C-alpha positions as CSV (number, residue, x, y, z in Angstrom):
1,X,0.0,0.0,0.0
2,X,1.3,3.5,-0.9
3,X,1.1,6.5,1.4
4,X,-1.2,9.3,0.3
5,X,0.7,11.9,2.3
6,X,2.8,14.3,0.3
7,X,4.7,15.8,3.2
8,X,6.0,14.3,6.5
9,X,3.5,14.1,9.4
10,X,4.4,15.6,12.8
11,X,4.6,12.9,15.3
12,X,6.3,14.6,18.2
13,X,8.5,17.5,19.2
14,X,11.7,18.8,17.7
15,X,14.9,18.4,19.6
16,X,14.9,22.1,20.3
17,X,11.4,22.0,21.7
18,X,12.3,19.0,23.9
19,X,15.4,20.8,25.1
20,X,13.4,23.9,26.0
21,X,10.8,21.8,28.0
22,X,13.6,19.9,29.8
23,X,15.3,23.2,30.7
24,X,12.1,24.7,32.0
25,X,11.6,21.7,34.3
26,X,15.1,21.9,35.5
27,X,14.6,25.6,36.3
28,X,11.3,24.9,38.2
29,X,13.1,22.0,40.0
30,X,15.7,24.1,41.6
31,X,17.8,25.9,39.0
32,X,15.9,29.2,38.6
33,X,18.8,30.9,36.7
34,X,17.8,28.7,33.8
35,X,14.5,30.6,33.4
36,X,16.4,33.2,31.4
37,X,17.1,30.5,28.8
38,X,13.4,29.5,28.3
39,X,11.3,32.6,28.9
40,X,10.5,35.4,26.4
41,X,13.1,38.2,26.5
42,X,10.4,40.7,27.4
43,X,9.0,38.5,30.2
44,X,8.7,40.5,33.5
45,X,8.6,39.0,37.0
46,X,5.7,40.7,38.7
47,X,6.0,40.4,42.5
48,X,3.1,39.5,44.7
49,X,1.2,42.3,46.4
50,X,2.3,43.1,50.0
51,X,0.9,40.7,52.6
52,X,-0.4,38.3,50.0
53,X,-0.3,34.8,51.5
54,X,2.1,32.4,50.0
55,X,1.0,29.0,48.8
56,X,1.7,26.2,51.1
57,X,4.6,24.1,50.0
58,X,3.7,20.8,48.4
59,X,4.4,17.7,50.4
């Protein structure tokens, strides 16, 4: 049987996309300096309002 597709199908992510996701998880997991490598250059860290309660740490 012959394929009817004229161009390749996308079955997953590119190596670059996979690397970005892995870097994001490493940043969240304890290496926050890596956030600069995965966030948009114009991303701004907006701090919480004063006296806003912090989320309880996950167990």
